[in-house]
C-alpha positions in Angstrom: -23.8 25.6 19.2 -21.0 27.0 17.4 -19.1 27.7 20.5 -19.8 24.1 21.8 -18.6 22.7 18.5 -15.4 24.9 18.5 -14.8 23.8 22.1 -15.1 20.0 21.1 -12.5 20.3 18.3 -10.0 22.7 20.2 -10.0 20.0 23.0 -9.6 17.2 20.8 -6.7 18.9 19.0 -5.1 19.4 22.5 -5.6 15.7 23.2 -4.0 14.8 19.8 -7.5 13.5 18.4 -9.8 14.7 15.9 -13.6 13.4 16.1 -14.6 11.4 13.2 -11.5 11.7 11.2 -12.3 8.7 8.9 -15.8 10.0 8.0 -14.2 13.5 7.1 -11.2 12.5 5.2 -11.9 9.1 3.3 -14.5 9.2 0.7 -16.6 8.0 -1.0 -17.4 5.0 1.1 -18.4 1.9 -0.6 -18.6 -1.9 0.3 -18.7 -3.7 3.6 -15.7 -5.0 6.0 -14.8 -8.5 5.0 -16.7 -8.7 1.8 -14.1 -8.6 -1.1 -12.6 -11.3 -3.3 -8.8 -11.0 -3.4 -5.9 -8.7 -2.3 -3.4 -6.6 -4.1 0.0 -6.2 -2.2 1.4 -2.9 -3.5 5.1 -2.3 -3.2 6.6 1.0 -3.9 10.1 1.4 -5.3 11.4 3.9 -2.6 13.8 6.0 -4.9 11.0 6.5 -7.4 8.7 7.6 -4.8 11.3 9.9 -3.1 11.6 11.7 -6.4 8.0 12.9 -6.2 6.6 15.8 -4.4 5.0 13.6 -1.8 8.4 11.9 -1.2 10.3 15.4 -0.7 7.7 15.8 2.2 8.7 12.3 3.7 11.7 12.8 5.6 11.3 9.4 7.4 11.7 7.6 4.0 13.5 10.0 1.8 15.6 12.3 4.0 19.3 12.7 3.5 20.1 10.7 6.4 17.4 7.8 5.7 18.9 4.5 4.6 18.7 3.4 1.0 15.8 1.3 0.5 14.5 -0.9 -2.5 10.7 -1.9 -2.6 8.7 -0.9 0.5 5.0 -1.6 1.2 2.5 0.8 0.0 -0.5 -1.2 1.2 -2.5 -4.3 0.9 -5.6 -3.5 -0.9 -9.1 -5.7 -0.8 -10.3 -6.0 -4.4 -13.4 -7.2 -6.1 -13.5 -9.5 -9.2 -15.7 -7.9 -11.9 -19.4 -8.8 -11.4 -18.8 -10.7 -8.3 -21.4 -11.0 -5.4 -18.8 -9.0 -3.2 -19.2 -6.0 -5.3 -23.1 -6.3 -5.4 -23.0 -5.2 -9.1 -21.7 -1.8 -8.3 -19.1 -1.7 -10.9 -16.2 -0.7 -8.6 -13.1 -2.7 -8.6 -12.5 -2.4 -4.8 -14.3 -1.3 -1.5 -13.0 1.6 0.3 -13.7 3.7 3.5 -15.8 1.0 4.9 -17.6 1.7 8.2 -17.8 -0.2 11.4 -14.0 -1.0 12.0 -12.1 0.4 15.0 -10.2 3.7 14.6 -6.5 3.4 13.6 -4.1 2.2 16.6 -0.4 2.9 16.1 0.5 0.5 18.9 -1.1 -2.3 16.9 1.6 -2.3 13.8 4.0 -5.1 14.5 7.8 -4.0 14.5 8.3 -6.1 11.6 6.9 -3.2 9.4 9.1 -0.5 11.0 11.4 -0.5 7.8 8.9 -1.8 5.4 6.1 0.4 5.6 7.4 3.8 6.6 5.6 6.4 8.8 2.7 6.6 10.9 0.8 8.9 8.2 1.0 6.3 5.6 -0.1 3.6 8.0 -3.2 5.6 9.2 -4.2 6.4 5.4 -4.0 2.6 4.3 -5.9 1.6 7.3 -8.6 4.2 7.1 -9.0 3.6 3.4 -8.3 -0.2 2.8 -7.6 -1.8 6.0 -11.2 -1.1 7.3 -12.6 -3.2 4.5 -10.4 -6.1 5.1 -11.1 -6.5 8.9 -12.5 -4.4 11.9 -9.2 -4.8 13.8 -6.1 -2.7 13.1 -4.0 -5.5 14.4 -5.2 -8.1 12.0 -4.8 -5.9 9.0 -1.1 -5.2 9.7 -0.3 -8.7 10.7 -1.8 -9.8 7.2 0.6 -7.3 5.6 3.5 -8.9 7.5 2.4 -12.4 6.3 2.0 -11.3 2.8 5.5 -9.8 2.7 6.9 -13.0 4.3 5.2 -15.1 1.6 6.1 -13.1 -1.5 9.2 -11.2 -0.5 10.2 -7.8 -1.4 13.1 -8.3 -3.7 15.5 -7.6 -0.9 18.6 -8.5 -3.0 17.7 -5.9 -5.7 19.5 -3.0 -4.3 21.4 -1.4 -7.2 24.0 1.4 -6.5 23.5 3.1 -9.8 20.4 3.3 -12.1 19.8 -0.1 -13.6 17.8 -1.2 -16.7 16.0 -4.7 -16.2 13.5 -6.6 -18.3 10.2 -6.8 -16.4 10.4 -10.7 -16.9 13.7 -10.7 -14.8 12.2 -8.3 -12.2 9.5 -10.8 -11.6 12.1 -13.4 -10.9 13.1 -11.6 -7.6 9.7 -12.4 -6.0 8.4 -15.7 -4.5 5.5 -15.7 -6.7 4.3 -16.9 -10.3 4.8 -14.5 -13.1 1.1 -14.3 -13.7 0.5 -12.9 -10.2 2.8 -9.8 -10.5 2.6 -6.8 -12.6 4.4 -3.5 -12.4 3.4 -0.1 -12.9 5.7 2.6 -14.5 5.9 6.4 -15.2 7.4 6.3 -18.6 10.3 3.9 -18.4 10.8 4.1 -14.5 9.4 1.7 -12.3 6.8 3.1 -9.7 5.5 0.0 -8.0 5.1 -3.7 -8.2 1.7 -5.2 -7.5 1.0 -8.9 -6.4 -2.3 -10.6 -6.4 -3.2 -12.8 -3.5 -6.2 -14.8 -2.5 -7.8 -14.1 0.8 -5.5 -16.5 2.5 -2.6 -14.4 1.1 -1.4 -17.0 -1.3 -0.2 -15.5 -4.7 -2.9 -16.1 -7.8 -2.9 -15.1 -11.3 -4.2 -11.6 -11.7 -7.5 -10.9 -13.1 -7.4 -8.8 -16.4 -9.2 -6.1 -14.3 -6.0 -5.7 -12.2 -3.1 -6.4 -14.8 -4.3 -3.8 -17.4 -2.8 -1.4 -14.9 0.7 -2.7 -16.2 1.8 0.2 -18.1 5.4 -0.7 -18.2 7.5 -1.4 -21.3 9.4 -4.8 -21.6 12.5 -3.1 -20.2 12.4 -0.7 -17.4 14.5 1.7 -15.3 15.2 1.1 -11.4 16.6 4.6 -10.1 18.6 4.7 -6.9 18.2 7.3 -4.1 20.8 9.4 -2.3 21.6 6.9 0.3 23.0 4.2 -2.0 26.5 3.4 -1.6 28.7 2.5 -4.6 
């Protein structure tokens, strides 16, 4: 039996596949595909990510020849409203690692995300953890990300060439959503992400308290710049 299993995994590795990847790498599983109340669109400030150990291991986004970027897509996350029927009283704020969806398909990611959601590893992770709880089809999940970005924008005009201090209220004006739908997260005074609450049709909505409590930013924050920024 051990030799049989070893043969299966060796052959899978040679073919670039690993059996039951989602079951082995995504846990704990909770919730059911399609049963959620709203979305969070998470946009990462790329220079902040690139300053982390994880960013240092991501040459596609953070290498010395990578272009300077501002906000990029981290993910689109199905969420529960506290006590809603979707959560079935479990107390969790979001579903994850739902079963029954197809395996990740790199060819199903639209080209519009090439410069907005960087790297196959990130896309695979977001699909395996979050996308599978939104829809059973890879293509539909990433099409929803494109639609969400087209709806609220990515503050593309905000590309400082030197570190900038900005009030959170002013930062929110760069997005096509009401301020009640937007909250940032920070590490100290430095921006990490901006998260935007969207209904199931991907229209901006006021964030529930359960989401906006993650806003840990002071009134004025710092936007660092990456090595690719040009003065």
